[in-house]
C-alpha positions as CSV (number, residue, x, y, z in Angstrom):
1,X,31.9,-20.3,5.9
2,X,28.2,-19.8,6.9
3,X,26.4,-17.3,4.7
4,X,23.7,-15.2,6.5
5,X,21.3,-13.0,4.7
6,X,19.8,-10.2,6.8
7,X,16.5,-9.2,5.1
8,X,15.1,-6.2,6.8
9,X,13.9,-2.6,6.8
10,X,15.4,0.7,8.2
11,X,16.4,-0.9,11.5
12,X,18.6,-3.2,9.6
13,X,19.7,-0.5,7.2
14,X,20.8,1.5,10.3
15,X,18.6,4.6,10.1
16,X,19.5,7.1,12.8
17,X,16.5,8.4,14.7
18,X,17.6,12.0,14.1
19,X,18.4,11.3,10.5
20,X,21.2,9.7,8.5
21,X,22.7,6.3,8.8
22,X,24.9,4.6,11.4
23,X,28.3,3.5,10.1
24,X,28.9,-0.1,9.2
25,X,30.7,-0.8,12.5
26,X,27.7,0.7,14.4
27,X,24.9,-1.2,12.7
28,X,23.8,-4.5,14.2
29,X,24.8,-6.3,11.0
30,X,28.3,-5.0,11.1
31,X,28.7,-5.6,14.8
32,X,27.3,-9.1,14.3
33,X,30.0,-9.8,11.7
34,X,32.7,-8.7,14.1
35,X,31.2,-11.0,16.9
36,X,30.8,-14.0,14.7
37,X,34.2,-13.8,13.0
38,X,35.6,-15.1,9.7
39,X,33.6,-18.3,9.8
40,X,30.5,-16.4,8.9
41,X,29.6,-13.9,6.2
42,X,26.9,-11.4,7.2
43,X,25.0,-10.1,4.2
44,X,23.1,-6.8,4.8
45,X,20.0,-6.6,2.6
46,X,17.9,-3.7,4.0
47,X,15.7,-0.9,2.8
48,X,13.9,2.0,4.5
49,X,10.2,1.5,4.4
50,X,10.3,-2.2,3.4
51,X,7.1,-4.1,4.3
52,X,6.4,-7.8,4.3
53,X,4.0,-8.0,1.4
54,X,2.3,-4.5,1.1
55,X,2.8,-2.0,-1.7
56,X,3.5,1.4,-0.3
57,X,1.3,4.0,-1.9
58,X,3.9,6.7,-1.4
59,X,7.3,5.1,-1.9
60,X,8.0,2.6,-4.6
61,X,9.8,-0.8,-4.4
62,X,9.1,-1.3,-0.7
63,X,7.3,-4.6,-1.0
64,X,9.4,-7.3,0.6
65,X,7.8,-10.4,-1.0
66,X,8.7,-8.9,-4.4
67,X,12.3,-8.2,-3.6
68,X,13.0,-11.3,-1.6
69,X,13.3,-13.8,-4.5
70,X,15.9,-11.6,-6.2
71,X,17.9,-11.3,-3.0
72,X,17.8,-15.1,-2.5
73,X,19.0,-15.6,-6.1
74,X,21.8,-13.0,-5.8
75,X,23.3,-14.2,-2.5
76,X,23.0,-18.0,-2.8
77,X,24.3,-20.3,-1.4
78,X,22.7,-19.4,2.0
79,X,22.9,-21.1,5.3
80,X,20.6,-18.8,7.2
81,X,18.0,-16.1,6.3
82,X,17.0,-13.6,8.9
83,X,13.5,-12.1,8.3
84,X,13.3,-8.9,10.3
85,X,10.2,-7.0,9.1
86,X,6.9,-5.8,10.4
87,X,7.4,-2.2,11.6
88,X,6.3,-0.7,8.4
89,X,3.3,-2.9,8.2
90,X,1.8,-1.2,11.2
91,X,1.7,2.3,9.5
92,X,-1.7,3.9,9.7
93,X,-2.3,3.8,6.0
94,X,-2.2,-0.1,5.9
95,X,-5.6,-1.3,7.1
96,X,-4.3,-4.6,8.5
97,X,-4.5,-6.4,11.8
98,X,-1.5,-8.0,13.5
99,X,-2.7,-11.5,12.5
100,X,-2.6,-10.4,8.9
101,X,1.0,-9.2,9.4
102,X,1.8,-12.6,10.8
103,X,0.3,-14.3,7.8
104,X,2.4,-11.9,5.7
105,X,5.6,-13.1,7.5
106,X,4.5,-16.6,6.8
107,X,4.4,-15.9,3.1
108,X,8.0,-14.7,3.3
109,X,8.9,-18.0,5.0
110,X,7.1,-20.0,2.3
111,X,9.0,-18.1,-0.4
112,X,12.4,-18.7,1.3
113,X,11.7,-22.4,1.9
114,X,10.3,-23.0,-1.5
115,X,12.7,-21.0,-3.6
116,X,14.5,-23.0,-6.5
117,X,18.1,-22.5,-5.3
118,X,19.5,-25.2,-7.6
119,X,21.2,-28.4,-6.5
120,X,24.6,-27.1,-7.6
121,X,24.3,-24.3,-5.1
122,X,22.3,-25.8,-2.2
123,X,21.0,-29.2,-1.4
124,X,18.5,-27.9,1.1
125,X,16.7,-24.6,1.9
126,X,18.5,-22.3,4.4
127,X,17.5,-22.2,8.0
128,X,15.3,-19.2,8.8
129,X,15.3,-16.9,11.9
130,X,12.1,-14.9,12.2
131,X,12.5,-11.7,14.1
132,X,9.6,-9.7,15.6
133,X,10.3,-6.0,15.5
134,X,10.9,-3.5,18.3
135,X,7.9,-1.6,19.5
136,X,6.8,1.7,18.1
137,X,7.5,4.2,20.9
138,X,4.9,5.2,23.4
139,X,4.9,8.9,22.4
140,X,5.1,8.3,18.7
141,X,2.4,10.8,17.9
142,X,4.7,13.5,19.3
143,X,7.4,12.5,16.8
144,X,8.2,13.4,13.2
145,X,6.7,10.4,11.5
146,X,2.9,10.9,11.2
147,X,2.4,7.5,9.4
148,X,2.9,5.9,12.9
149,X,0.3,6.5,15.6
150,X,-0.7,5.0,18.9
151,X,-2.6,2.3,17.0
152,X,0.6,1.4,15.2
153,X,2.3,1.0,18.6
154,X,-0.5,-1.3,19.8
155,X,-0.1,-3.5,16.7
156,X,3.7,-3.6,17.1
157,X,3.3,-4.9,20.7
158,X,1.1,-7.8,19.5
159,X,3.4,-9.2,16.9
160,X,5.8,-11.3,18.9
161,X,3.6,-14.2,19.9
162,X,2.1,-14.2,16.4
163,X,5.5,-14.4,14.8
164,X,6.7,-17.0,17.2
165,X,3.7,-19.2,16.4
166,X,4.3,-18.8,12.7
167,X,8.0,-19.6,13.2
168,X,7.2,-22.8,15.1
169,X,4.6,-23.9,12.5
170,X,7.3,-23.8,9.8
171,X,10.2,-25.2,11.8
172,X,12.0,-21.8,12.0
173,X,13.9,-20.1,14.8
174,X,12.5,-17.0,16.5
175,X,13.9,-13.9,18.3
176,X,11.9,-11.0,19.8
177,X,13.9,-7.8,19.1
178,X,11.8,-5.8,21.6
179,X,13.4,-7.7,24.4
180,X,16.8,-6.3,23.6
181,X,16.4,-2.8,21.9
182,X,14.3,0.3,22.1
183,X,13.7,3.2,19.8
184,X,15.2,6.7,19.8
185,X,14.0,10.2,19.3
186,X,11.6,9.5,16.5
187,X,10.0,6.5,18.4
188,X,10.6,4.2,15.4
189,X,14.3,3.8,14.8
190,X,16.9,2.2,17.1
191,X,19.3,4.0,19.3
192,X,23.0,3.1,18.8
193,X,22.9,1.1,22.1
194,X,20.0,-0.9,20.6
195,X,22.2,-2.0,17.7
196,X,24.8,-3.2,20.1
197,X,22.3,-5.1,22.2
198,X,20.7,-6.7,19.1
199,X,24.1,-7.7,17.7
200,X,24.8,-9.6,20.9
201,X,21.4,-11.3,20.9
202,X,21.8,-12.3,17.3
203,X,25.3,-13.6,17.8
204,X,24.2,-15.8,20.7
205,X,21.2,-17.1,18.8
206,X,23.1,-17.8,15.6
207,X,25.9,-19.6,17.5
208,X,23.2,-21.8,19.1
209,X,21.6,-22.5,15.7
210,X,24.8,-23.8,14.2
211,X,26.3,-25.5,17.2
212,X,25.3,-29.0,16.0
């Protein structure tokens, strides 16, 4: 069995644009489990507001680089880690440019590849799939989340090539979520159809990763 850790934010958690949470069989992680079957174990490790490396001044415990080592320890052995973060990094109270967010994703890769898993659990680090997030919606300033503005949208639209370059540098795999899914009524969280499309994209990518 292949163990897959999905480390993400509210769009992995399954936040509904109008509020609440999609059911397990509606979230991309649950749909992915169905598509991959019993030969894979999809581990959903998600939190609303999670960033790559930044401390949220309003909500505690949202810093990804602090929680990632604990998750790696709790869920080992692991065959694949999906790093699907970046949306919260573009919030207007983080004064960072897209290139810095790319470097932050690189830090998560370095932590994952350098973690002391233990020879009795794993003889090599897990494969890594880096995922650039969907775009913040065009009319986000009309929405209900004032921490996202038009500048946040522009930053989100610049992340894919930066993430892809970082993934290539560290011999990781890459997927651009914005090619498959769009946001709903709040311009930040995925529509139900987006979860379906993402699950299909992830299933195809993961099958290709493990085909050898």
